[in-house]
C-alpha positions as CSV (number, residue, x, y, z in Angstrom):
1,Q,-14.6,-14.9,6.3
2,S,-17.1,-15.5,3.6
3,L,-18.0,-18.9,2.3
4,P,-18.8,-19.8,-1.4
5,K,-22.6,-19.5,-1.6
6,D,-23.1,-22.5,-3.9
7,N,-21.5,-24.8,-1.3
8,V,-23.5,-23.6,1.8
9,I,-26.6,-24.9,3.4
10,E,-27.9,-22.6,6.1
11,L,-30.1,-24.1,8.8
12,Q,-32.7,-22.2,10.7
13,T,-34.0,-23.0,14.2
14,Q,-36.9,-25.3,13.4
15,P,-37.3,-28.2,15.8
16,H,-38.4,-31.6,14.3
17,I,-38.1,-30.5,10.7
18,D,-37.8,-33.0,7.8
19,R,-34.2,-33.2,6.7
20,T,-35.0,-34.7,3.3
21,E,-34.6,-31.4,1.4
22,H,-31.2,-30.7,3.2
23,I,-29.9,-34.2,2.4
24,K,-30.9,-33.6,-1.3
25,N,-29.1,-30.3,-1.2
26,L,-25.9,-31.9,0.2
27,E,-26.1,-34.6,-2.5
28,E,-26.3,-31.8,-5.2
29,I,-23.4,-29.9,-3.7
30,F,-21.2,-33.0,-3.6
31,T,-21.9,-33.7,-7.3
32,R,-20.4,-30.3,-8.1
33,N,-17.9,-29.7,-5.4
34,R,-15.7,-31.5,-2.9
35,V,-16.7,-29.2,0.0
36,A,-20.1,-28.4,1.6
37,W,-20.6,-26.0,4.4
38,I,-23.5,-26.4,6.8
39,V,-23.9,-23.3,8.9
40,G,-26.4,-22.0,11.4
41,Q,-26.9,-21.1,15.0
42,P,-26.2,-23.6,17.8
43,G,-28.9,-26.2,18.2
44,T,-30.2,-26.1,14.6
45,G,-29.1,-29.6,13.7
46,K,-26.0,-29.0,11.7
47,T,-24.1,-31.9,13.2
48,T,-27.1,-34.2,13.1
49,L,-27.6,-33.4,9.4
50,A,-24.0,-34.1,8.6
51,L,-23.9,-37.4,10.6
52,D,-27.2,-38.5,9.0
53,Y,-25.8,-37.8,5.5
54,A,-22.5,-39.5,6.3
55,S,-24.2,-42.6,7.7
56,N,-25.7,-43.4,4.2
57,L,-22.4,-43.0,2.3
58,T,-20.7,-46.1,1.0
59,N,-17.0,-46.6,0.1
60,T,-16.2,-43.4,2.1
61,I,-13.7,-42.6,4.8
62,R,-15.6,-40.6,7.4
63,R,-14.0,-38.6,10.2
64,F,-15.6,-36.4,12.8
65,I,-13.4,-33.5,13.9
66,K,-14.6,-31.4,16.8
67,S,-12.2,-28.5,16.9
68,G,-12.5,-25.1,18.3
69,S,-9.4,-23.6,16.8
70,P,-7.4,-23.9,13.5
71,F,-4.4,-25.2,15.5
72,S,-6.4,-28.2,16.8
73,I,-7.9,-28.8,13.3
74,T,-4.4,-29.1,11.9
75,F,-3.5,-31.7,14.4
76,D,-6.7,-33.7,13.8
77,L,-5.9,-33.7,10.0
78,A,-2.4,-34.9,10.8
79,D,-3.8,-37.7,12.9
80,I,-5.9,-38.8,9.9
81,S,-2.8,-38.7,7.7
82,Y,-0.9,-40.9,10.2
83,E,-3.8,-43.4,10.2
84,I,-3.5,-43.6,6.4
85,D,0.3,-43.9,6.3
86,P,2.1,-44.3,9.6
87,E,5.5,-44.4,7.8
88,V,5.4,-40.6,7.2
89,D,7.1,-39.0,10.1
90,Q,8.5,-35.7,8.9
91,G,6.5,-33.2,10.9
92,L,3.1,-31.7,10.6
93,N,3.5,-30.3,7.1
94,A,4.5,-33.7,5.8
95,Y,1.4,-35.3,7.4
96,L,-0.9,-32.7,5.8
97,S,0.8,-33.0,2.4
98,N,0.5,-36.8,2.6
99,L,-3.2,-36.6,3.4
100,L,-3.8,-34.2,0.4
101,N,-1.8,-36.5,-1.9
102,Y,-3.8,-39.5,-0.7
103,I,-7.1,-37.8,-1.2
104,D,-6.2,-36.6,-4.6
105,S,-4.8,-40.0,-5.7
106,D,-7.5,-42.3,-4.3
107,K,-10.2,-42.4,-7.0
108,T,-11.9,-45.4,-5.5
109,R,-13.2,-43.8,-2.3
110,N,-14.8,-40.6,-1.1
111,F,-13.7,-38.6,2.0
112,F,-16.2,-37.0,4.3
113,F,-14.8,-34.9,7.1
114,I,-17.2,-33.2,9.6
115,F,-15.5,-30.2,11.2
116,D,-17.7,-29.4,14.2
117,D,-17.7,-26.4,16.5
118,I,-15.5,-24.3,14.2
119,Q,-15.2,-20.8,15.7
120,E,-13.1,-19.3,12.9
121,I,-12.0,-20.3,9.5
122,D,-8.3,-20.6,8.7
123,E,-8.0,-20.0,5.0
124,N,-4.7,-21.9,4.9
125,I,-6.3,-25.1,6.2
126,F,-9.6,-24.9,4.4
127,S,-8.1,-23.9,1.0
128,I,-6.8,-27.4,0.6
129,F,-10.4,-28.7,0.4
């Protein structure tokens, strides 16, 4: 699957590099888009960069989702939806729909989800972002 190039930060293996430029790139991406992709080989600091960026966000709901399959990602998102509104109990699709509606309607907060260890991209899940 290909990712939109203007939403991608690719990290190279460079131990002890200054992340200032990458943080600036993330800020620029989030002023234009709702989604940023940080890609690179294992050990390049993708998760560290995302966590560093997220730690400085204010008025933001942050969630770390370590998922190796689209199936487990769907359940992680449903869990987030349940945290937001535990009254919704109509199955997995209702949870995901509720989460999307909440994200779209809440103009007072930002949402920052870190999907870590993604082995494959499920277009159905990630098209919602």
